[in-house]
Structure formats: C-alpha cells, structure tokens
Phi, psi and omega in degrees: 000143176231137179245130176264125176251121181250122178261118182253143160254122186243164173269109182302336178286348181245030185299323179296320177294320178298320178296320176297314177303313182297315180300319179297316182288328175299314179299315182294317179301311182296321180294330185252032168097359178260178174236116179270128181266358175111169173255146181238114189251161177304138181239321183235132177073174180282130178207148176243024181249141174215158181226153172222145176227131174210153185236151171230158183297334181200168175296325178298319178295320177298318181295325176296319176298312182296333181297342180279344182302134176085347181236321179290126184302325178293321178292318180297316181296319179295318181288335178299328178301314179297313183298313186284329183269334187071021184294334178253119178279315176197165177210161180218133179257140173229137178256132183224163173245134184283144169245106188264155181294147175233162177292139178294148178281136174128000000 
C-alpha cells in the first residue's frame, strides 16, 4: 500500500470552493480504486494550510489513476473548481507507506 499525503497552501477566502474541490476528489479517488482518508482543514485561528491523505494498493495503481488527469471529463471538471476559484495557492505531494498499530505481544 502507498499513501499520498498532499500538503496544500490554500486561499482562506476561498474555503467553500476548496471544500467543493475536496469533495469531488474524494469521490474520484474512491471511484478509481483508492481509499480517500479525508481532507484536513484549518479549524482554529487563521491558517492557510490543509492536508489530504489517500491510499492505493500500489504505486502502479496510483499511476493508473493519475493517467486520467487532463483527459477524463470528471477529473477535468473537478480540477476546474481549483483553477476558476484560485482556492489552491500551491501543493506538494509526498508518498508514504503506513505503519499501522498491531496488538502487543504478551
């Protein structure tokens, strides 16, 4: 399993647009074989940071999902929210592997 962690710098004045953008991408990840763990948005105080986490069974599965960018009409429509609103100032992706809790020995 591989988990993609996306670190966003967002425009706080466009939080509603960012939420629309996020809902569309959660649906798309889940529809195309991934598991979306959610978006994490500012809650207290002024902040322009947001995070998203989603997993695919492998990097190859993620690459099949990414191959739809720019051509699949649903992907284009979801990304149009970001483009037209300016809700995302920049983003950075990091790929990680989860280390999940196990039962203690004994």
